[in-house]
C-alpha positions as CSV (number, residue, x, y, z in Angstrom):
1,M,115.6,70.5,102.1
2,R,115.5,66.8,102.8
3,E,118.6,65.4,104.5
4,S,120.2,62.2,103.4
5,L,120.2,59.0,105.4
6,P,122.6,59.1,108.4
7,F,124.4,56.0,107.1
8,E,125.5,54.7,103.7
9,L,123.2,52.2,101.9
10,Q,125.1,49.2,100.5
11,K,124.2,47.3,97.4
12,D,124.4,43.9,99.1
13,K,122.3,45.0,102.1
14,S,118.7,46.0,102.6
15,F,117.8,49.3,104.3
16,F,116.9,47.4,107.5
17,D,120.3,45.6,107.6
18,S,122.1,48.9,107.1
19,L,119.9,50.5,109.8
20,G,120.8,47.7,112.2
21,D,124.5,48.2,111.6
22,W,124.2,51.9,112.2
23,L,122.2,51.5,115.4
24,G,124.9,49.2,116.7
25,D,127.7,51.7,115.8
26,V,125.8,54.6,117.4
27,L,124.6,52.9,120.6
28,Y,127.7,50.8,121.3
29,D,130.4,53.2,120.2
30,E,129.6,56.8,119.2
31,L,127.3,57.7,122.0
32,P,129.4,56.1,124.8
33,E,132.5,57.9,123.4
34,K,130.5,61.2,123.9
35,G,129.7,60.4,127.5
36,F,126.4,58.5,127.1
37,E,125.8,55.2,129.1
38,C,125.8,52.0,127.0
39,R,122.6,50.4,128.1
40,D,121.7,46.9,127.0
41,E,117.9,47.7,127.5
42,Q,118.1,50.7,125.2
43,I,119.9,48.8,122.5
44,F,117.4,45.9,122.7
45,M,114.5,48.4,122.4
46,A,116.1,50.0,119.3
47,Y,116.4,46.7,117.5
48,Q,112.9,45.7,118.4
49,I,111.6,48.9,116.9
50,E,113.7,48.2,113.7
51,Q,112.0,44.8,113.5
52,A,108.5,46.4,113.9
53,L,109.4,48.9,111.1
54,K,110.4,46.0,108.8
55,E,107.2,44.1,109.5
56,K,104.9,47.2,109.8
57,N,103.5,46.0,113.1
58,V,102.2,47.4,116.3
59,L,104.8,47.1,119.0
60,F,104.3,47.5,122.8
61,A,107.7,48.7,124.0
62,E,107.7,48.7,127.7
63,A,111.1,49.9,129.1
64,G,111.7,51.0,132.6
65,V,112.7,54.5,133.7
66,G,116.3,55.3,132.7
67,T,116.4,53.0,129.7
68,G,116.7,55.9,127.3
69,K,113.5,55.2,125.4
70,T,113.5,58.5,123.6
71,I,116.9,57.9,121.9
72,A,116.0,54.3,121.2
73,Y,113.0,55.4,119.1
74,L,114.4,58.7,117.7
75,L,117.3,57.0,115.8
76,P,115.2,54.5,113.8
77,A,112.4,57.1,113.4
78,V,114.6,59.7,111.7
79,S,116.2,57.1,109.5
80,Y,112.9,55.6,108.4
81,A,111.4,59.0,107.7
82,R,114.3,59.8,105.3
83,Y,114.1,56.3,103.7
84,T,110.4,56.5,103.0
85,G,110.3,60.3,102.2
86,R,107.6,60.9,104.8
87,P,108.1,62.3,108.3
88,A,107.7,60.1,111.4
89,L,105.1,61.2,113.9
90,I,105.7,61.3,117.6
91,A,102.5,61.7,119.6
92,C,103.0,62.7,123.3
93,A,100.6,62.2,126.1
94,D,99.9,66.0,126.4
95,E,101.0,69.4,125.3
96,T,103.4,69.8,128.2
97,L,105.5,66.8,127.1
98,I,105.8,68.2,123.6
99,D,107.8,71.2,124.9
100,Q,109.9,68.9,127.1
101,L,110.9,66.7,124.1
102,V,112.2,69.6,122.1
103,K,113.6,71.8,124.9
104,E,117.3,72.9,124.9
105,G,119.2,70.0,126.4
106,G,116.5,67.4,125.5
107,D,117.2,64.2,123.7
108,I,116.6,65.6,120.2
109,H,119.0,68.5,120.9
110,K,121.6,66.1,122.2
111,L,121.4,63.9,119.1
112,K,121.8,66.9,116.9
113,H,124.9,68.0,118.8
114,V,126.8,64.7,119.4
115,L,126.0,63.0,116.1
116,G,126.0,66.1,113.9
117,L,122.5,65.3,112.7
118,N,120.5,68.1,111.3
119,I,117.1,66.9,112.4
120,D,114.1,68.7,111.0
121,V,111.5,68.6,113.9
122,R,108.3,70.6,114.0
123,L,105.4,70.9,116.5
124,A,101.8,70.3,115.7
125,K,99.7,71.2,118.7
126,S,96.0,70.7,119.4
127,R,93.8,73.5,118.0
128,D,92.8,74.7,121.4
129,Q,96.5,75.6,122.0
130,Y,96.3,78.4,119.4
131,L,94.8,81.9,119.6
132,C,91.6,82.5,117.7
133,L,91.5,86.0,116.1
134,K,87.7,86.1,116.1
135,R,87.4,85.2,119.8
136,F,90.3,87.5,120.7
137,E,88.5,90.4,119.0
138,E,85.4,89.7,121.0
139,A,87.3,89.4,124.3
140,E,89.3,92.6,123.7
141,K,86.0,94.5,123.7
142,V,85.2,93.5,127.3
143,E,88.4,92.5,129.0
144,T,90.4,95.2,130.8
145,D,93.1,93.2,132.6
146,E,96.8,93.1,131.5
147,W,96.7,89.6,130.1
148,I,94.6,90.7,127.1
149,D,97.2,93.4,126.3
150,D,100.1,90.9,126.7
151,I,98.5,88.8,123.9
152,A,97.7,91.8,121.7
153,F,101.4,92.8,121.7
154,T,102.4,89.4,120.2
155,I,100.2,89.6,117.1
156,P,102.3,90.6,114.1
157,E,101.2,94.0,112.6
158,E,100.9,92.5,109.1
159,V,98.1,90.2,110.3
160,Y,95.7,93.2,110.1
161,A,97.4,94.9,107.1
162,S,95.8,94.7,103.7
163,G,97.4,92.6,101.0
164,P,98.9,89.1,101.1
165,L,100.5,87.8,104.3
166,T,104.0,86.9,103.3
167,K,106.3,87.8,106.2
168,A,104.4,86.8,109.4
169,V,105.9,83.9,111.3
170,P,103.7,81.5,113.3
171,Y,102.3,83.2,116.4
172,G,99.6,82.6,119.0
173,D,100.9,79.4,120.6
174,R,99.6,78.8,124.2
175,S,103.2,78.3,125.4
176,D,104.0,81.9,124.3
177,F,101.8,83.2,127.1
178,P,103.0,81.5,130.4
179,T,101.5,84.2,132.7
180,V,98.0,83.8,131.2
181,G,95.8,81.5,133.3
182,D,93.8,78.6,131.8
183,E,90.5,80.4,132.6
184,D,91.5,83.5,130.6
185,W,93.1,81.5,127.8
186,Q,89.8,79.7,127.3
187,K,88.2,83.1,126.4
188,V,90.5,83.6,123.4
189,N,91.6,80.2,122.1
190,Y,90.1,78.1,119.4
191,N,87.1,76.1,120.4
192,A,84.8,73.7,118.6
193,V,82.2,76.3,117.9
194,M,84.5,78.2,115.6
195,Q,84.1,77.1,112.0
196,C,87.6,77.8,110.5
197,A,86.5,76.8,107.0
198,V,84.2,79.8,106.7
199,C,86.3,82.3,108.6
200,D,87.5,85.3,106.7
201,M,90.7,85.5,108.9
202,R,91.7,81.8,108.4
203,N,94.6,82.6,106.1
204,R,96.0,85.1,108.7
205,C,95.4,82.9,111.7
206,G,98.4,81.7,113.8
207,Q,97.0,78.2,113.7
208,T,97.0,78.2,109.9
209,L,100.6,79.5,109.8
210,H,101.7,76.8,112.3
211,R,100.0,74.1,110.2
212,M,101.7,75.3,107.0
213,H,105.0,75.2,109.0
214,Y,104.8,71.7,110.4
215,R,103.5,70.2,107.1
216,Q,106.9,70.9,105.6
217,S,108.8,68.8,108.1
218,T,111.0,66.2,106.5
219,D,112.0,64.2,109.6
220,L,109.8,64.5,112.7
221,I,106.4,66.0,113.5
222,I,105.6,66.0,117.2
223,C,102.0,66.4,118.4
224,S,99.8,65.5,121.3
225,Q,97.8,62.3,121.3
226,D,94.7,64.5,121.5
227,F,95.6,66.1,118.2
228,L,96.4,62.8,116.6
229,M,93.0,61.6,117.5
230,E,91.3,64.8,116.4
231,H,93.1,64.3,113.0
232,L,91.7,60.8,112.7
233,A,88.2,61.8,113.8
234,T,88.0,64.7,111.2
235,K,90.1,63.3,108.3
236,E,87.3,62.0,106.2
237,S,85.0,65.0,106.7
238,R,87.8,67.4,106.0
239,E,88.7,65.6,102.8
240,R,85.0,65.6,101.7
241,E,84.9,69.3,102.1
242,G,88.1,69.9,100.1
243,Q,90.2,70.6,103.1
244,L,93.6,69.1,104.0
245,P,93.6,66.7,107.0
246,L,95.1,68.2,110.2
247,L,98.2,66.0,109.7
248,P,100.0,64.9,106.6
249,E,100.7,61.2,105.7
250,V,103.5,59.8,107.9
251,S,105.8,56.9,107.6
252,M,105.4,55.6,111.2
253,M,104.1,56.6,114.6
254,V,105.6,56.6,118.1
255,L,103.0,56.9,120.9
256,D,105.0,58.2,123.8
257,E,103.3,57.3,127.1
258,G,101.1,55.2,124.7
259,H,98.9,53.7,127.5
260,L,97.1,57.1,127.4
261,L,95.9,56.8,123.8
262,E,92.5,55.5,124.8
263,Y,91.7,58.7,126.7
264,A,92.8,60.9,123.9
265,A,90.6,58.9,121.5
266,Q,87.6,59.3,123.9
267,K,88.1,63.0,123.9
268,A,88.3,63.3,120.1
269,M,85.6,60.9,119.2
270,T,82.9,62.6,121.3
271,V,80.4,65.3,120.3
272,K,79.9,68.2,122.7
273,V,76.8,70.5,123.2
274,Q,77.1,73.4,125.6
275,A,74.3,75.1,127.4
276,S,75.0,78.7,126.6
277,T,76.6,78.3,123.1
278,I,73.5,78.4,121.0
279,V,72.0,81.3,122.9
280,G,75.1,83.5,122.4
281,M,75.5,82.5,118.8
282,L,71.8,83.2,117.8
283,E,71.9,86.5,119.6
284,R,74.7,87.6,117.2
285,L,72.4,86.8,114.3
286,M,69.5,88.9,115.4
287,V,70.5,92.0,113.5
288,D,68.3,94.7,111.9
289,G,66.6,93.5,108.7
290,V,66.3,89.8,109.5
291,R,62.9,88.4,108.6
292,E,60.3,87.9,111.3
293,R,60.0,84.2,110.5
294,T,63.7,83.8,111.0
295,L,63.6,85.7,114.3
296,Y,60.7,83.6,115.5
297,A,62.5,80.4,114.5
298,M,65.6,81.5,116.4
299,E,63.6,82.4,119.5
300,Q,61.8,79.0,119.3
301,L,65.2,77.2,119.2
302,Q,66.5,79.2,122.1
303,D,63.5,78.4,124.2
304,N,63.5,74.7,123.3
305,H,67.3,74.5,124.0
306,E,66.9,76.1,127.4
307,L,64.0,73.9,128.3
308,F,66.0,70.9,127.2
309,F,69.0,71.8,129.4
310,D,66.7,72.7,132.4
311,E,65.2,69.2,132.2
312,L,68.7,67.7,131.6
313,R,69.9,69.2,134.9
314,D,66.9,67.7,136.7
315,C,67.7,64.3,135.2
316,L,71.3,64.2,136.5
317,V,72.3,61.5,139.0
318,E,74.0,63.2,141.9
319,S,77.6,62.3,142.1
320,M,81.1,63.8,142.9
321,E,82.5,62.6,139.6
322,D,83.3,65.0,136.8
323,R,81.1,63.1,134.4
324,K,77.5,63.2,135.5
325,R,75.2,60.3,134.6
326,I,71.9,61.2,133.0
327,N,68.7,59.4,133.9
328,K,66.7,60.2,130.7
329,S,63.0,61.1,131.4
330,E,60.3,60.9,128.8
331,R,60.0,64.7,129.0
332,L,63.8,65.1,128.3
333,L,63.5,62.9,125.2
334,S,60.4,64.8,124.0
335,L,62.2,68.1,124.5
336,G,65.1,66.7,122.5
337,K,62.8,65.9,119.6
338,Q,61.4,69.5,119.8
339,V,65.0,70.9,119.6
340,I,65.6,68.8,116.4
341,D,62.4,70.2,114.8
342,A,63.3,73.7,115.8
343,V,66.8,73.4,114.3
344,E,65.5,72.0,111.0
345,Q,63.0,74.9,110.8
346,L,65.7,77.5,111.4
347,L,68.0,75.9,108.8
348,E,65.2,76.3,106.2
349,E,64.9,80.0,107.1
350,F,68.6,80.5,106.8
351,V,68.3,79.5,103.1
352,F,66.2,82.6,102.5
353,E,68.4,84.8,104.7
354,S,71.5,83.8,102.7
355,E,70.0,85.5,99.7
356,L,69.2,88.8,101.5
357,Y,72.7,89.3,102.9
358,M,71.4,91.0,106.1
359,I,73.3,88.6,108.4
360,P,77.1,88.8,107.9
361,E,78.2,85.8,105.7
362,Y,80.7,84.5,108.2
363,E,78.3,84.5,111.1
364,L,75.6,82.8,109.0
365,N,78.0,80.1,107.7
366,M,79.3,79.5,111.2
367,A,75.8,79.1,112.5
368,E,74.8,76.7,109.8
369,E,77.9,74.5,110.3
370,F,77.4,74.5,114.1
371,L,73.7,73.7,113.9
372,E,74.2,70.7,111.6
373,Q,76.7,69.3,114.1
374,Y,74.4,70.2,117.0
375,V,71.3,68.5,115.6
376,A,73.2,65.4,114.7
377,A,74.4,65.1,118.3
378,I,70.8,65.5,119.7
379,R,69.5,62.9,117.3
380,I,72.1,60.4,118.7
381,F,71.1,61.4,122.3
382,V,67.4,60.8,121.8
383,A,67.8,57.6,119.8
384,Q,69.0,55.8,122.9
385,G,71.2,53.4,121.0
386,D,74.7,52.2,122.0
387,A,76.0,55.7,122.5
388,V,77.4,56.8,125.9
389,D,76.5,60.2,127.1
390,W,77.1,62.4,130.2
391,L,77.1,66.0,131.5
392,E,80.4,67.6,132.5
393,E,82.0,71.0,132.9
394,T,84.2,72.0,129.9
395,D,85.9,75.4,129.9
396,G,83.6,76.6,132.7
397,E,80.5,75.6,130.7
398,E,77.9,72.9,131.3
399,T,78.5,70.5,128.4
400,L,76.5,67.5,127.2
401,V,79.0,64.9,125.9
402,I,78.0,62.2,123.5
403,M,80.2,59.3,122.4
404,P,78.5,57.8,119.4
405,R,80.6,54.6,119.1
406,L,82.9,52.4,121.1
407,I,86.5,53.6,121.0
408,T,87.8,50.1,120.2
409,E,85.8,50.0,117.0
410,V,86.9,53.4,115.9
411,L,90.6,52.8,116.6
412,Q,90.6,49.5,114.8
413,E,89.0,51.0,111.8
414,K,90.9,54.3,111.5
415,L,94.3,53.4,112.9
416,F,95.2,49.8,113.6
417,S,93.9,48.2,110.4
418,K,96.4,50.2,108.4
419,K,99.8,48.8,107.4
420,L,101.6,51.4,109.4
421,P,104.4,50.7,112.0
422,I,103.1,52.0,115.4
423,I,105.3,52.0,118.5
424,F,103.8,52.3,122.0
425,S,106.6,53.5,124.3
426,S,106.2,53.7,128.0
427,A,107.6,52.5,131.3
428,T,104.2,51.0,132.1
429,L,102.2,49.3,129.4
430,S,101.6,45.9,131.1
431,V,100.6,44.5,134.5
432,N,103.3,41.9,135.4
433,K,104.3,41.8,131.7
434,D,100.8,41.0,130.5
435,F,99.8,43.4,127.7
436,S,96.2,42.1,127.3
437,Y,94.5,45.0,129.2
438,I,95.9,47.8,126.9
439,A,95.5,45.6,123.7
440,Y,91.8,44.9,124.6
441,S,91.2,48.6,125.6
442,L,92.4,49.8,122.2
443,G,91.0,47.0,120.0
444,I,94.4,45.8,118.9
445,K,94.3,42.2,117.7
446,K,97.8,41.7,116.5
447,H,101.0,43.1,118.1
448,Q,104.5,42.4,119.2
449,S,105.7,43.3,122.7
450,F,108.6,43.2,125.1
451,S,109.4,44.4,128.6
452,V,112.8,45.4,129.9
453,P,113.4,46.6,133.5
454,S,114.9,49.9,134.6
455,P,118.7,49.9,135.0
456,F,118.4,51.8,138.3
457,D,118.9,50.1,141.7
458,Y,115.7,51.3,143.4
459,E,116.6,49.6,146.7
460,D,119.4,52.2,147.2
461,V,117.7,55.3,146.1
462,M,113.9,55.0,146.9
463,K,111.9,54.4,150.0
464,I,108.2,53.8,149.9
465,H,106.0,54.6,152.9
466,V,102.4,53.4,153.1
467,H,100.1,55.3,155.5
468,E,96.8,53.9,156.6
469,L,94.5,56.7,157.8
470,S,91.0,58.1,157.3
471,Q,90.2,60.3,154.3
472,E,89.7,63.3,156.6
473,E,93.3,62.8,158.0
474,K,95.0,62.8,154.6
475,A,95.2,66.6,154.2
476,S,96.7,67.0,157.6
477,K,99.3,64.2,156.8
478,V,100.3,66.0,153.6
479,Q,100.7,69.3,155.4
480,S,102.9,67.7,158.1
481,L,105.1,66.1,155.4
482,L,105.5,69.4,153.5
483,R,106.9,71.3,156.5
484,D,110.4,70.0,155.8
485,G,110.5,71.9,152.5
486,E,111.3,68.9,150.3
487,K,110.5,69.3,146.6
488,T,107.2,67.5,146.5
489,L,104.7,66.3,143.8
490,V,101.3,65.5,145.2
491,L,99.1,63.4,142.9
492,F,95.3,63.2,143.0
493,K,93.0,60.8,141.3
494,S,90.7,63.7,140.0
495,K,90.4,67.4,139.8
496,Q,87.7,67.3,142.5
497,A,90.0,65.6,144.9
498,M,92.6,68.2,144.3
499,V,90.1,71.1,144.8
500,T,88.9,69.5,148.0
501,F,92.5,69.4,149.3
502,K,93.1,72.9,148.2
503,S,90.0,74.2,150.1
504,S,91.3,72.6,153.3
505,L,94.5,74.7,153.3
506,S,94.7,78.2,154.8
507,I,95.3,81.1,152.5
508,M,98.9,81.4,153.7
509,D,99.6,77.7,153.1
510,R,98.1,77.9,149.5
511,M,100.7,80.6,148.7
512,S,103.5,78.1,148.9
513,V,101.8,75.4,146.8
514,A,101.3,75.4,143.0
515,F,98.1,73.9,141.8
516,E,97.4,72.6,138.3
517,G,95.1,75.0,136.5
518,D,96.2,78.2,138.3
519,R,98.4,79.1,135.3
520,E,99.7,77.5,132.1
521,L,100.9,74.0,133.2
522,S,104.4,74.1,131.6
523,A,105.1,77.4,133.3
524,I,104.1,76.0,136.6
525,V,106.3,73.0,136.0
526,R,109.2,75.3,135.1
527,D,108.8,77.3,138.3
528,F,108.7,74.1,140.3
529,Q,111.9,72.8,138.6
530,E,113.7,76.1,139.3
531,G,112.7,76.0,142.9
532,T,110.3,79.0,142.9
533,V,107.7,76.8,144.4
534,K,108.4,73.7,146.6
535,T,105.1,71.8,146.1
536,L,103.2,71.0,143.0
537,C,99.7,69.5,143.2
538,S,98.3,67.9,140.0
539,Y,95.7,65.4,138.8
540,H,97.2,65.0,135.3
541,L,100.9,64.5,135.9
542,W,100.9,60.8,136.8
543,E,103.0,60.3,133.7
544,G,105.4,62.2,131.5
545,L,106.8,64.7,134.0
546,D,110.6,64.5,133.9
547,L,112.3,66.3,136.8
548,P,115.7,64.8,137.4
549,E,117.9,65.0,140.5
550,E,117.0,67.4,143.3
551,A,114.2,69.1,141.2
552,L,111.9,66.4,142.8
553,T,112.7,64.3,145.9
554,R,109.3,63.2,147.1
555,V,106.0,62.0,145.5
556,I,102.8,61.8,147.6
557,I,100.1,59.6,146.2
558,F,97.0,61.2,147.8
559,D,94.5,58.6,146.4
560,L,94.8,55.3,144.7
561,P,94.0,56.2,141.1
562,F,91.0,53.9,140.5
563,P,88.9,54.9,137.5
564,P,85.8,57.1,138.4
565,Y,82.3,55.7,138.6
566,D,81.0,57.7,135.6
567,P,79.1,56.8,132.4
568,L,82.2,56.2,130.4
569,F,83.8,53.7,132.8
570,D,80.4,52.2,133.6
571,A,80.1,51.4,129.9
572,K,83.5,49.6,130.0
573,R,82.5,47.8,133.1
574,S,79.3,46.6,131.4
575,F,81.4,44.8,128.8
576,A,83.6,43.0,131.3
577,E,82.8,39.7,133.0
578,N,84.7,40.8,136.1
579,P,84.8,44.6,136.1
580,F,87.1,44.9,139.1
581,E,89.7,42.4,137.7
582,E,89.4,43.5,134.1
583,V,88.9,47.3,134.3
584,E,89.4,48.8,137.7
585,L,92.4,47.0,139.1
586,P,94.7,47.1,136.0
587,F,93.8,50.8,135.4
588,M,94.8,51.6,139.0
589,Q,98.0,49.5,138.8
590,L,99.2,51.1,135.6
591,R,98.5,54.6,136.8
592,L,100.1,54.0,140.2
593,Q,103.3,52.7,138.5
594,Q,103.4,55.8,136.4
595,G,103.0,58.1,139.4
596,I,105.8,56.3,141.3
597,G,107.9,56.6,138.2
598,R,108.0,60.4,138.4
599,L,110.6,60.2,141.3
600,I,113.6,58.4,139.9
601,R,114.5,59.7,136.4
602,T,118.4,59.5,136.4
603,S,121.1,57.5,138.2
604,N,121.6,60.6,140.5
605,D,118.0,60.7,141.7
606,Y,116.8,59.7,145.1
607,G,113.7,60.3,147.3
608,D,110.6,59.0,149.0
609,I,107.2,57.8,147.9
610,H,104.3,58.3,150.3
611,I,101.1,56.4,149.5
612,L,98.0,57.5,151.6
613,L,95.3,54.8,152.0
614,N,91.9,55.4,153.6
615,E,90.0,52.4,155.1
616,Q,88.6,51.3,151.7
617,E,91.8,51.7,149.8
618,A,93.7,49.7,152.5
619,T,91.6,46.6,151.6
620,V,93.4,46.3,148.2
621,K,96.8,46.9,149.6
622,A,97.9,43.4,148.6
623,E,96.8,44.1,145.0
624,F,99.4,46.7,144.4
625,E,102.3,45.8,146.7
626,S,103.6,43.2,144.2
627,I,104.1,45.9,141.5
628,L,106.0,48.4,143.7
629,P,109.7,48.7,142.8
630,V,110.8,48.3,146.4
631,E,109.0,46.9,149.5
632,P,107.4,49.5,151.7
633,C,109.2,50.5,154.8
């Protein structure tokens, strides 16, 4: 049931005038009476958001740590949702932050309690955060470890019962399985190969039940930026096929840690082709009774696909980066064209097979859907147009990734050309109050912006130490710092950098350190917060991690977070007149500010920042010292 506005509308005032009056009452009077700080920066931000709602503009809201950004955007968001009759969308940087926002004791919970607001808030997570029944059934046949049984026990009995599914509540969320590691989860979760539209279990799937649940929200839907971008990327095709878009129409958007939207867009707007996927999929279709012509066509495609990937590996430019550059040979392009011909021939044979019913209908439909996407990707690859492509490892598989269009063009067309209020909220959206880098990166031509500082006195609570040493000495330095048992977050610029550090530790030392990827990330963060582990190593948690007071007292910046030298960033560099000034430096400065921002989250926090610089990194020391909150010791 839709709740009424949290304030009375008056005949002689507009909604926005009434909203402004209510914001003033709540932020100046009601919340301070309940023990909240009255913060001028927070009040200023709330009124700037109210103005952006009124004008339906994009707003860059940069407010320092401790401003109370979440409450500043929640109050107008809930009000605007009820005024328009459509929920507001809050898109967080990643899935971990979604859980933090709605946790017991979080800002939404506090507003519900102190203001008596019955806020209807529901979560919409990325599809890979949900269990896939089809993949689970396959994994259950071969897996013998306890984790597969742990998942099995959570699936409601009525999912497999005959008749309509009327009682089952949403199930199969990644966060329901904190002890299951990422590697195991990736054997049973949804992935892009699964064609939900043709799945006979889709109406009993936990993902479907979750989607039905969050669509009914009247106030707030909270999702990851990855999921928002996936929604935008698939909206038109889903509507053409008679499916609902992943998200409903919303009244406004808040992009929490909005500077990360570009990377979510890149992830969603790419096409992926994996080395082993086609082989496994076609083997499932080779059942008794399939025509010889079809079997031959499948074998031809398998052979051509394997030859294509063999040549692709030979064409890789050697590098330590996660995204591997491809130096396309004539043979590679020729093999790509042979793959296209083989797919087209097989799709023709599938027309005949569909009339014989020898191949299970779901398997055949899934194969057809996948092959159409696959051949479209290979066509882009061999065309050698403006697309950007590379090879990476995804879910333990070699994966060819193709980005058909520049992200700026896609975002301008699908998001920023709409008359929709969009609020970017973060402590770091600018470099020295200049928002041009993020606006240019996202293709935003018209926007409002403001920047307010943190209310904390950093000079009293933070010390920054800069250590100049060789790259080889960094691991030893970290180990010596960790001996005092301080609660420490170690941040790396890439997964490879973290893995290299991990390999330098003895087995005994590794036991006292938690590494991102060892288990579900929010479970690792929870253990770190509770003190079960003293050190957390991560390459993703440069932003969004909120561990107040003594839960975190030291942050070690293992590397300056410059962007990688990979095909994606090389493409961005190619469009810049001065790549270092326009791409590399602002990227590093923004990310460094975010990493440092993990330390001081409340007025009771204190601690040290240690920045480790090798010889090359030391040459740009002057480029980041001006943005540090305090002068280094």
